[in-house]
C-alpha positions as CSV (number, residue, x, y, z in Angstrom):
1,M,-115.6,-42.3,9.9
2,S,-116.3,-42.1,6.1
3,A,-116.1,-39.2,3.7
4,T,-119.9,-39.1,3.6
5,S,-120.0,-38.1,7.2
6,Q,-117.9,-35.0,6.7
7,S,-119.4,-31.5,6.4
8,R,-116.3,-30.2,4.6
9,C,-113.6,-31.4,2.3
10,L,-111.1,-33.7,4.0
11,T,-107.6,-32.3,4.3
12,P,-104.1,-33.8,4.4
13,P,-103.9,-33.4,8.2
14,D,-107.3,-35.3,8.5
15,I,-105.9,-38.2,6.5
16,R,-102.6,-38.2,8.5
17,A,-104.7,-38.3,11.7
18,R,-106.4,-41.5,10.5
19,K,-103.2,-43.5,11.1
20,G,-104.2,-46.7,12.9
21,A,-107.9,-45.8,12.9
22,A,-110.7,-46.8,10.4
23,P,-109.3,-47.8,7.0
24,I,-108.8,-45.0,4.5
25,V,-110.8,-45.6,1.3
26,C,-109.2,-44.3,-1.9
27,L,-109.9,-44.6,-5.6
28,T,-108.7,-43.0,-8.8
29,A,-110.9,-40.8,-10.9
30,Y,-110.4,-38.9,-14.2
31,T,-113.8,-37.5,-15.1
32,T,-116.5,-35.5,-13.4
33,P,-119.2,-38.2,-13.4
34,V,-116.9,-40.8,-11.8
35,A,-115.6,-38.3,-9.3
36,R,-119.2,-37.6,-8.2
37,L,-119.8,-41.3,-7.6
38,A,-116.5,-41.8,-5.8
39,D,-117.0,-38.7,-3.6
40,A,-119.9,-40.4,-1.8
41,H,-117.8,-43.3,-0.7
42,C,-114.1,-42.3,-0.7
43,D,-111.8,-40.4,1.7
44,V,-109.2,-39.8,-1.0
45,V,-109.7,-39.5,-4.8
46,L,-106.5,-39.6,-6.8
47,V,-106.2,-38.2,-10.3
48,G,-103.6,-40.8,-11.2
49,D,-101.2,-40.8,-14.1
50,S,-102.8,-44.2,-14.8
51,V,-105.1,-42.1,-16.9
52,G,-102.6,-42.4,-19.7
53,M,-103.2,-46.2,-19.9
54,V,-106.9,-46.6,-19.0
55,L,-108.3,-43.6,-21.0
56,H,-105.7,-42.6,-23.5
57,G,-104.4,-46.1,-24.6
58,L,-100.8,-45.5,-23.7
59,P,-98.6,-48.5,-23.1
60,S,-97.4,-47.1,-19.7
61,T,-97.6,-43.9,-17.6
62,L,-94.4,-42.5,-19.1
63,G,-96.2,-40.6,-21.9
64,V,-98.5,-38.6,-19.6
65,T,-97.9,-34.9,-19.5
66,L,-98.5,-32.2,-17.0
67,D,-101.2,-30.7,-19.3
68,M,-103.0,-34.0,-19.4
69,M,-103.0,-34.3,-15.6
70,I,-104.3,-30.7,-15.2
71,L,-107.1,-31.3,-17.7
72,H,-108.4,-34.4,-15.9
73,A,-107.9,-32.9,-12.5
74,K,-110.1,-29.9,-13.4
75,A,-112.8,-32.4,-14.4
76,V,-112.5,-34.4,-11.2
77,R,-112.5,-31.2,-9.0
78,R,-116.0,-30.3,-10.4
79,G,-117.3,-33.7,-9.1
80,L,-115.9,-33.6,-5.5
81,K,-117.4,-32.1,-2.4
82,R,-116.0,-34.1,0.5
83,A,-113.1,-36.3,-0.6
84,L,-109.5,-35.2,-0.5
85,M,-108.2,-34.7,-4.0
86,V,-104.6,-35.7,-4.8
87,V,-103.0,-35.3,-8.3
88,D,-100.1,-37.3,-9.6
89,L,-97.0,-35.4,-10.8
90,P,-96.2,-37.2,-14.1
91,F,-92.9,-38.5,-15.2
92,G,-90.3,-35.8,-16.0
93,S,-92.1,-33.0,-14.2
94,Y,-90.3,-33.2,-10.8
95,E,-87.2,-35.4,-10.9
96,E,-84.8,-32.8,-12.3
97,S,-84.7,-30.7,-9.1
98,P,-86.7,-29.5,-6.2
99,A,-87.3,-26.2,-8.0
100,Q,-88.7,-28.1,-11.0
101,A,-91.0,-30.1,-8.7
102,F,-92.2,-26.9,-7.0
103,A,-93.0,-25.2,-10.3
104,S,-95.0,-28.3,-11.5
105,A,-96.8,-28.8,-8.2
106,A,-97.6,-25.1,-7.8
107,R,-99.1,-25.0,-11.3
108,V,-101.2,-28.2,-10.6
109,M,-102.5,-26.8,-7.3
110,A,-103.2,-23.3,-8.7
111,E,-105.0,-24.6,-11.8
112,T,-106.9,-27.5,-10.3
113,D,-107.6,-26.5,-6.7
114,C,-106.4,-29.9,-5.5
115,A,-105.3,-30.5,-1.9
116,A,-102.1,-32.3,-2.5
117,V,-99.8,-33.9,-5.1
118,K,-98.3,-37.4,-5.3
119,L,-94.8,-38.3,-6.5
120,E,-92.9,-41.5,-6.7
121,G,-89.7,-42.2,-4.8
122,G,-88.3,-42.4,-1.3
123,V,-84.7,-41.8,-0.3
124,D,-83.9,-40.4,-3.7
125,M,-86.8,-37.9,-3.6
126,A,-86.8,-37.0,0.1
127,E,-85.1,-33.7,-0.5
128,T,-87.7,-32.8,-3.1
129,M,-90.6,-33.8,-0.8
130,A,-89.2,-31.7,2.1
131,F,-88.7,-28.8,-0.3
132,L,-92.4,-28.9,-1.3
133,V,-93.8,-29.5,2.2
134,K,-91.8,-26.5,3.5
135,R,-93.4,-24.4,0.9
136,G,-96.9,-25.3,1.7
137,I,-97.5,-28.2,-0.8
138,P,-98.8,-31.4,0.8
139,V,-97.2,-34.5,-0.5
140,M,-98.3,-38.1,-0.8
141,A,-95.4,-40.4,-1.5
142,H,-95.4,-43.6,-3.5
143,V,-92.8,-46.4,-2.9
144,G,-92.4,-50.1,-3.7
145,L,-93.3,-50.7,-7.4
146,T,-93.2,-47.2,-8.9
147,P,-94.8,-47.4,-12.4
148,Q,-92.8,-44.4,-13.7
149,S,-89.6,-46.5,-13.1
150,V,-91.0,-49.6,-14.8
151,N,-88.2,-49.8,-17.3
152,A,-85.6,-49.7,-14.5
153,F,-87.4,-52.5,-12.6
154,G,-87.7,-54.6,-15.8
155,G,-91.5,-54.8,-15.6
156,Y,-94.3,-54.7,-13.1
157,T,-92.6,-57.1,-10.6
158,V,-93.2,-57.6,-6.9
159,Q,-90.9,-55.5,-4.8
160,G,-89.5,-56.0,-1.3
161,R,-88.6,-59.7,-1.4
162,G,-85.5,-60.8,0.4
163,G,-82.8,-58.2,0.8
164,D,-84.9,-55.7,-1.2
165,A,-87.2,-55.2,1.8
166,E,-84.7,-52.9,3.5
167,R,-84.7,-50.6,0.4
168,V,-88.4,-50.3,0.4
169,L,-88.6,-49.7,4.1
170,A,-85.9,-47.0,3.9
171,D,-87.9,-45.3,1.1
172,A,-91.1,-45.3,3.1
173,A,-89.3,-44.0,6.2
174,A,-87.5,-41.3,4.2
175,A,-90.8,-40.1,2.7
176,A,-92.4,-39.9,6.1
177,E,-89.4,-38.1,7.6
178,A,-89.5,-35.6,4.7
179,G,-93.1,-34.7,5.6
180,A,-95.3,-36.8,3.4
181,F,-98.7,-37.1,5.0
182,A,-99.3,-40.6,3.6
183,V,-97.3,-43.2,1.6
184,V,-98.7,-45.5,-1.1
185,L,-97.2,-49.0,-1.0
186,E,-97.5,-50.7,-4.3
187,K,-97.0,-54.4,-5.1
188,I,-94.9,-55.3,-2.1
189,T,-95.0,-58.4,0.1
190,A,-97.6,-58.6,2.9
191,P,-95.0,-59.0,5.7
192,L,-93.1,-56.0,4.5
193,A,-96.3,-53.9,4.2
194,R,-97.2,-54.8,7.8
195,R,-93.7,-53.9,8.9
196,I,-93.7,-50.5,7.2
197,T,-97.2,-49.7,8.5
198,E,-96.1,-50.5,12.0
199,T,-92.9,-48.5,11.6
200,I,-93.7,-45.2,10.0
201,P,-95.9,-42.5,11.7
202,V,-98.1,-41.7,8.7
203,P,-100.8,-43.8,7.0
204,T,-99.9,-46.4,4.4
205,I,-102.2,-46.8,1.4
206,G,-101.9,-50.2,-0.2
207,I,-102.3,-51.3,-3.7
208,G,-101.2,-54.9,-3.9
209,A,-99.8,-54.6,-0.4
210,S,-102.2,-56.6,1.7
211,A,-104.8,-55.6,4.3
212,A,-102.1,-54.6,6.7
213,C,-102.0,-51.1,5.4
214,D,-103.9,-48.2,6.9
215,G,-106.0,-47.8,3.7
216,Q,-106.4,-49.1,0.2
217,I,-106.5,-47.7,-3.4
218,L,-107.4,-49.2,-6.7
219,V,-107.6,-47.8,-10.3
220,V,-111.3,-47.3,-10.7
221,D,-111.3,-48.7,-14.2
222,D,-109.7,-51.9,-12.9
223,M,-112.2,-52.2,-10.0
224,L,-115.2,-51.6,-12.3
225,G,-114.0,-54.0,-15.0
226,L,-113.6,-51.3,-17.6
227,F,-109.9,-51.8,-18.3
228,A,-109.3,-55.2,-19.9
229,D,-105.8,-55.0,-21.4
230,F,-104.5,-56.8,-18.3
231,R,-105.6,-57.7,-14.8
232,P,-103.1,-57.4,-11.9
233,R,-103.4,-60.1,-9.3
234,F,-104.1,-57.6,-6.6
235,V,-107.3,-56.2,-8.4
236,R,-110.7,-57.4,-7.3
237,R,-113.4,-56.6,-9.9
238,Y,-116.5,-55.4,-8.2
239,A,-118.3,-55.1,-11.6
240,E,-117.8,-56.1,-15.2
241,L,-118.9,-52.9,-16.9
242,A,-116.9,-53.5,-20.1
243,R,-118.9,-56.7,-20.7
244,D,-122.2,-55.0,-19.9
245,A,-121.3,-52.0,-22.1
246,E,-120.4,-54.4,-25.0
247,C,-123.7,-56.2,-24.6
248,A,-125.6,-52.9,-24.6
249,M,-123.8,-51.7,-27.8
250,A,-124.5,-55.0,-29.5
251,A,-128.2,-54.7,-28.7
252,Y,-128.2,-51.0,-29.9
253,A,-126.6,-52.0,-33.2
254,E,-129.0,-54.8,-33.8
255,D,-132.0,-52.5,-33.1
256,V,-130.7,-49.8,-35.5
257,R,-130.1,-52.4,-38.3
258,A,-133.6,-53.9,-37.7
259,R,-135.1,-50.3,-37.6
260,R,-136.5,-51.0,-34.1
261,F,-134.7,-47.9,-32.9
262,P,-135.6,-45.1,-32.9
263,A,-139.2,-46.1,-32.1
264,P,-142.2,-43.7,-32.3
265,E,-141.7,-42.7,-28.6
266,H,-138.2,-41.5,-29.5
267,S,-139.4,-39.3,-32.3
268,F,-141.1,-35.9,-32.7
269,D,-144.3,-35.0,-34.6
270,D,-145.2,-31.5,-35.9
271,I,-147.6,-30.6,-33.0
272,P,-146.1,-27.7,-31.0
273,Q,-145.2,-28.7,-27.4
274,T,-145.5,-26.6,-24.2
275,P,-142.3,-26.3,-22.1
276,A,-143.8,-28.9,-19.7
277,G,-144.1,-31.4,-22.6
278,G,-147.8,-31.3,-23.1
279,A,-149.3,-30.6,-26.6
280,V,-150.6,-27.1,-27.3
281,R,-154.2,-27.5,-28.5
């Protein structure tokens, strides 16, 4: 069952009920036009804090603010009719206390009309997740490689190898126990992703976590070939739009310099036009 078959917006309980069923399709979006495109094909659209890197040129997600997330989430909301909309809580907006997390999440939900928020962490954030869920805020969790903790990890390294597997499994289990309706697993080993997916009762959404997960998500700019600063191993590019856009811009510049554009058909004469575009005679 895809998002296109729904007559209403999908809800967090809908996504949770998909555990073990047809794979859950997820992408990020940050603008209205992209949200409209994704809505026809995706079950979940995430307004990710990756917006800081792919649209604002930041070196990591750490500089993203709550205001930035709300601005982009409002734009995405205008483009969605069916997909479940989830918004990332950015670094520094929820870690201090459950009360801080509730204030941030409540503001995001009230101002953007999103259906849920996503936050990073497992065992250490379980109390906060439970606090939000008990107060009517659906939560998607994110464990494994958590980009907001990239400095603590020492880079974007694979998680869950060797003895570290138990930590990641404990994080996923704690998030599910706290009431998260789904858990994102990022950049962990395939055997661990399968183990977690078979262990926890809520859907797992993989990004660099193998096909064993209940669903998959990619950053849309990575998938479309628009973000070229680096290319994670787990990304498959389904298009090369940056290359195509560069070619189009080069052709435009050449036409302008050669005075081939604008051509007569792109210009206006002094004959009045009717609203339908025909000349008034």
